[in-house]
N, C-alpha and C positions, 0 to 999 in steps of 0.2 A: 553328889559333892556339895558341901555347904557353901553359901555365898561368901565372898570375900568381905563385903560390907553391905549394909542395908541403906536404902534411900527411902525417905518418906514419900509416899505418893502425893502428887499435886492435884489430881483431878477430883479428889474427894473432900478433904478436910478444909473447909473454910475458904477455898479459892473461888472467888466470884468472877463473873465475866467482866464486870465493870472495872476490876483491878488490872485487867490485861492491857498492855499498851496498844494504842491505836496508830502510832506513827513512831518513826525512829527517833526523831527529836523535834521539838516544837519551834516554830518561828513566829515572830510578831506579825499581826495583821497590818498590812500596809495600806489597806483601804479605809481605815478609820483614823480619826484624829488621835494623837498620842495622849495617853492618860484616860481616855474614855473607856468605860467598863463594857459597853455593848456596841456592836457595830451599827452605824446609822443606816437607815433605809436608803437603798441605792436610788439615785435620781437619774432620770433619763436625760441625756444630752439633747438640748433643743435642735442642734445642727443634725444630729443623727436621726431624730424624729422627722425633721424636714426632708432628709434624704430618702427615708423610707416612704414618705408620702409621695415624693416625686417619682420614685420607682413604681409605686402602685398606679400612679396616673399614667405613666408611660406604657406600662403593660396593658392597661385598660384601652388606651388609644390604639396600640398595636393589634389587640384583639378585634377592635372595631374595623380597622383597616383590612385585616384578614377576611373578615366577614364580607366587607364590601367587594374585595377582589374575587372571592369565591362566587359572589352573586353575578359579577360581570362576566366571569369565565363561562358561566352557563348560558349567557346571552350571545356569546361570540362563537361562531362555528370555525373550527380550525381546518386547514386544508387536509384533504385526504392523503394518506401515505402513498397511495397508488397513483397519485397525480402524474400525468405523462409530461415529464420535463423536456421531452424532445421538441415540444412546441416553442420552448424558450430559445432553442438553438438558432432560430431564424434571426433573432435580434442580437445574437452574441457577436462580439468582435472577434472574427476568425482571422488567424494569421496564416496565410498561405505559405507554401514551401519557399523558403528564402532562396532567391536566385544566386546569391553569392555564398550561401551556406553560413554555418555558424562558426564561432571561434573554437576550433578543435583543441587548441592548447588550453583554453579556459575550461573546456568540458572534460578533456582527457588528461590534462596535466602537461606541463612543458617538460620535455625530455631533451636536453641539449645534446646535440651530436648524434642523435639516433631518431629513427622514424618510429612513430607510435603505431604498433601493430595490433590489429584485431585478429585473434586466432580462434577459429571455430572447429570443434570436433563434431562430426555428424556421421550417422550410419547410412551407408549407401542404399540399404534396403528400404529406408524411410527418409528420402532426401527432403530437407527443409526448404520447400519451394519459396516460402515467404522471405527467407533470408537471401535467396538468389534474386528475387524481385527488388528487395531493398538495396542490395549491392548494385544493381543496375541503376537505380535511382540515385544512389550516392555518387556513382561515376559521372552523372550529369552535373554534379555540383563541385566535386573535388577531383584532384589528381590522385588516383588510387593505384597502388602497386599490388596487383592481384596475383595469387598463386594457389595452385591446387596440388595436394600431395596425398599419398596413400600410406596409411599406417600398416605395420607388419601384421596386425591383428585381422586385417581384411585380405582375403585370398585374391579376389578379383573385383574390379569396379567397371561398370559399363563405360564404353568410350564416350558417350554423350555427357556423363557426369564428370569425367576427367577434363572435359573441355567446356564445363558449364559457365566459365567466365569468359569464354571466347579466346581469340588469339590476341595477345598483347604485342602488336607489331612494333611499336616504337619503344625501344628500351632506353630509358633515361637513367642517369645516376640516381641512386637511391635517395639522396638528400633532396632531390627536386620534387619528390612526391609529398603529398600532404598526409596520406594515410596508407598503411599497409593492411591488406585484407587477405588472410590466409585461411583456406578451407582444407581441413585434413579429414579424409574419409577414414573412419575408425569404427571399430566395433564397440559402440557405446549405446546404452539404453535410451538416452535422449540427448539432443544437441547440447553442447557445452561451449561456453565462450569466455575468453580472457582478453583483456587489452593491456594488462600489466602482468607479465608472466611470473615475475618473481614475488610480487606482494599481494596479488588479488586472488580472492576465492572465485571459483568459476560461477558464471551465471548459467543456470540450467533451464531447459525448456525452450521450445521454439517461440512461444508467445512472449516470454520474458526477454529473450535475445532480440526479437523483432521490436519490442518497445524501446530497448536501449538504442539499437541502431537507428530507428526512426527519430529518436530525440536529437541525433546529430544534425538534423536539418534546422534545429533551433526554433521550432514552432512553439507558440505560447497559447495555452488554452486556459479558460477559467475552470473552476472546480467542477461545475456540472458537465461541461464538455469532456474533461479528462476522465471523469467517472464513467460516462457513457462509452468512451473509447475503450477503456479497460474492460468494461462489462462485455462489449462485443468481442474483444480479443479472447477473453476467457470462454465465452459461449462458443466461439468458432473452434477452439482447441478441444474443450472438454465435451461438448455436445454435438457439434457439427462433424468434427473429425473423429472423435473417439467414442461418441455416444451411440445409442441404439437407433434403429430406424424410426421409432416413435419420437425420440428426442430430436432427431434430424428433421422430421416433418414439422415439429413445433417451431424449430429455429427458422426454417424456411418461411413459415407463415409470419413470424415476427419480422424477418428481413423484408418480406413483401410489403408489410404495413409501413415499416420505416422508410423504405425506398419509394413509397407512394407520396411521402411528404417532402423528400429532398433527393437530389440526384445521387448522393453518397450516403453511407450508413449514418454518419454523424455530420450533418450540415452540408455545406456546399463545396467542400474541398476534400480531396483525397486524404485519408488518414491511414494509420497502421491497421485500423480495424478492417478497412476495405482489403488491404493486402492479405492479411491473415485469413479473412473469411473467403476470399476468392480462391486462395490456394487450398483451403480445406475442402471447398466444393470440387475442385479439380481432382484432388487426391481420392475423394470418396466416390466420384462418379455421379454425384447428385446434381450436376449442373444441367443436364439435359431435361430433367423432370422438375426443374424449378418453376415457380409461378412467373407471371408476366413481368412484374416490376423487377424481379431478380434477374430474369433473362436480359432485360434492357440494361441493367447495371453490369452484368457480366460482359456484354458487348462493349460498354463504355470502358471497362478495365482493359479488355483485349485490344482496344484501339491505341493504348499506350504501349510504347516500345518495350519497356521493361517486362510487361506481362506477356507480350507476344513472343519475346525471346525465350521465356520460361516455357511457353507452350510447346516449343520444339523439343524440350527434354521429355515431355510426356508421350511423344510419338514413338 
């Protein structure tokens, strides 16, 4: 089919590259004086030049300071990461168990017209002994309304566990108590606790619940002491109670060393670490084969009424 019209090609005949446009439209150069044919040579602003010189001087001084600090750091020996901080506990300001207890409304929240209840679900096949010991300790500080129930998921519960809180002979009106403590024997994999049934997610694990309940005494620790207590609680649950025989032996040696420096695991006062560790030893049957310092510590625990009352549940 013949072309409708012909167009002369532009790439060949006399079209030079310099004739092609280099921009869409030109603009006057604002950096040169009006009417001058060629742009003047750019002059460096003295203030800008002074600023650059100052920056170079500052960078030079910083580099010199960095070199000096690097040299000093090689001369100073930093403390070892494995430094035994338990030696510091002797000079720590330790707050013993408050005789009058803490402000429960401040810690648990004020609930007008109702008693604040702590509800714990636990499996009767693995009774949380540490929670029973702390319950007895709390009863020495607060007026506690205690109750034990059995969930339908459990077929039978030993008689001693049904009476683990003892007989509450004096029944007073509910509003006269400071705290409600309800234990429900239920088929659960691990203990669970709530103190605000409607809004709170459950706290799980015997060690975590023990930490929370012991905090109701209002004790204050510094960061080092708090870390050591948490470490002993985790060690007692994960290695002493649930670990292998090799792990249990290593924990007993560590306990023997710690109890050689102080009467309790952390310092000179009873803490939640002692409660959880003692209960773990009783549940695993390792108390009889414990080293000398641990044996002495076990007797110190059992001389306290809350521990001796729990001993009856093990018989």
